N, C-alpha and C positions, 0 to 999 in steps of 0.2 A: 602627488602622494601616488607612492606603488602600492600596487595591489594584486594579489595574487590569489586566484581562485583554486580551492584543490575538492574534487568531487568524488567522493569513496562509497562503496558500499557495506554497509554497516550492519552485524546481528545486534537486532535492538536491545538496549543494555546492556552487550558486552563489547565494548569498544575497549580496545588496550591501545599502549604505547610500539605494538609490534606490528607488521603488516597486517591493513594495506596500508593503513595512516601513519606512525610513526616514520618512513622512510618517506610518504608523501609531505608531513611537514615540517618534521626536521628539521632540514636543513632553512626552513624559513625562521629560524631563531623563533620561536614563538614557546611558551613555558607546556609540550606536547599533555603533561598529565594533567594541565586544567583545565586543554583542551578534551581528553577523555574524557574526565570527570564531568563537563556539560554536555556531551555530545550522547551519554550513558544518563543523564539525568531525562534528558525532553527525549530518548525513543527508548524508555521504561514501557512507556502503554504500547508500544512493538514488542517487546519480551519474544525472542528467537523466530521471528521475520526479517529478510534484508531490507532495510531501508534504507534508500539514498540520499547522501547529506555532503549541505554542500559547507565547504568549511574559506571563509573568504578573510584574508590577510592585508591588513595596512603592513609593509611591509617597511615605513619608516617610523614608527611608533611602536611596530611590534603586537597591535591589540588587533582582536580576530572577533567576527561574528559568527555561528552556526544557524545552517536552513537545515530543517527536519524536513526532509518529503513523504513522501506516504506512498506505504509499501503499495506493489503491485495487486490489482484487482483477485488474482489467483492467490496471493496472502493473505489479503483481507476472508476471503468465501474459506479458502481454511482455516483462517483461526476462529471465526465465528462457529466452525462446528466441526474444532479438534481435531482435523485429520494432520497424519502427517505425511499427506500426500494425496495428489489426485487419480483417480482411475488409470491403469494400465491400458483399460479397453471400456472408454467412458459410453460407447454406445450398448456397451454387454453388461457391464458389469459396472451398477450404480456406488457410490460408493458412501453419501449421506443424499440427507434432503434441506434445502436454503426455504425459508417463509420469506413469503411475501416481504412480513415486517425488515428482517435480515437483508435484502435483497437492497430495498428502500436505504433503510443504516448503511451499509455500502458506499450504495451513491450517492449518501449523503457526504460520506468520506472521502471519494473521492471529486467530485462536481468540481475543484477547482483545473485539476487532469487532465478534463478528460470532454472529447470535442462537442461533447453535449450540451445543452442551452435550456433544454428545461428536466426537473427531473426526473419525467417520464424517460425519457431518452436515454437522459443516463442508466436507470433502474433494468430497459433493455440491454446496453453494455453490458451490466455486469449480468445480467441473465444470460448474453451472448456468452460471458466466460465457463459456464453451471457447466455447458454442453461438452468442453472441451477436458474438465475436471471430472466426468460421472455424478454430477448431481442435480438432482432432481427439487425445480422448486413447485415448495404445496403436494408436492407428491406427484408432479408430473413432470412433463417431456419438458427442456427449457423452451425450445420452442414454439410447442403448444404456447406455453400461458407470454411469446412471446405476441401470438397472432389475438389472444386472449385482451393482451394488455392494449393492442391496438384498434380492437374493437370495441374499449372504454369497459370494459370487465373486473378494472380493478384501479379506475378511474378513482376512490376515496382515499386513497394513500396516495395520490400525488397534489392533493390539494393543500397549496405552498399559502 
């Protein structure tokens, strides 16, 4: 069984037969529109975000399987706060405030693709991303919130 794997970055729910998808999978002899339809179906929850997608094609019988990755943490934070983009001056210009509930929710979504073994550490990774975006957490500087997490002040959020 011959297998080809094509990895592309797609805007959630908006895959088309054009580049980057069409030229990548067209030569493999599978139905491009079928692939596009399935990708759009599987990525519609991430509308407007760039989503990593893997198309695994069996070149013998022309069947395919689609695996959808999870968008970058920064994209999930921006979607959660309805932001177009992060701050151009993160230390001086705050563009939004993430609640601890939202940070934990994003950490749970990303858990499988993170290096963290615990929800607490995964949440600290999410909050770390807030620093570079110019986003506060519970109205505080993200670095301060990480210190508070380490002291155990937010432990009620991490009961798994």
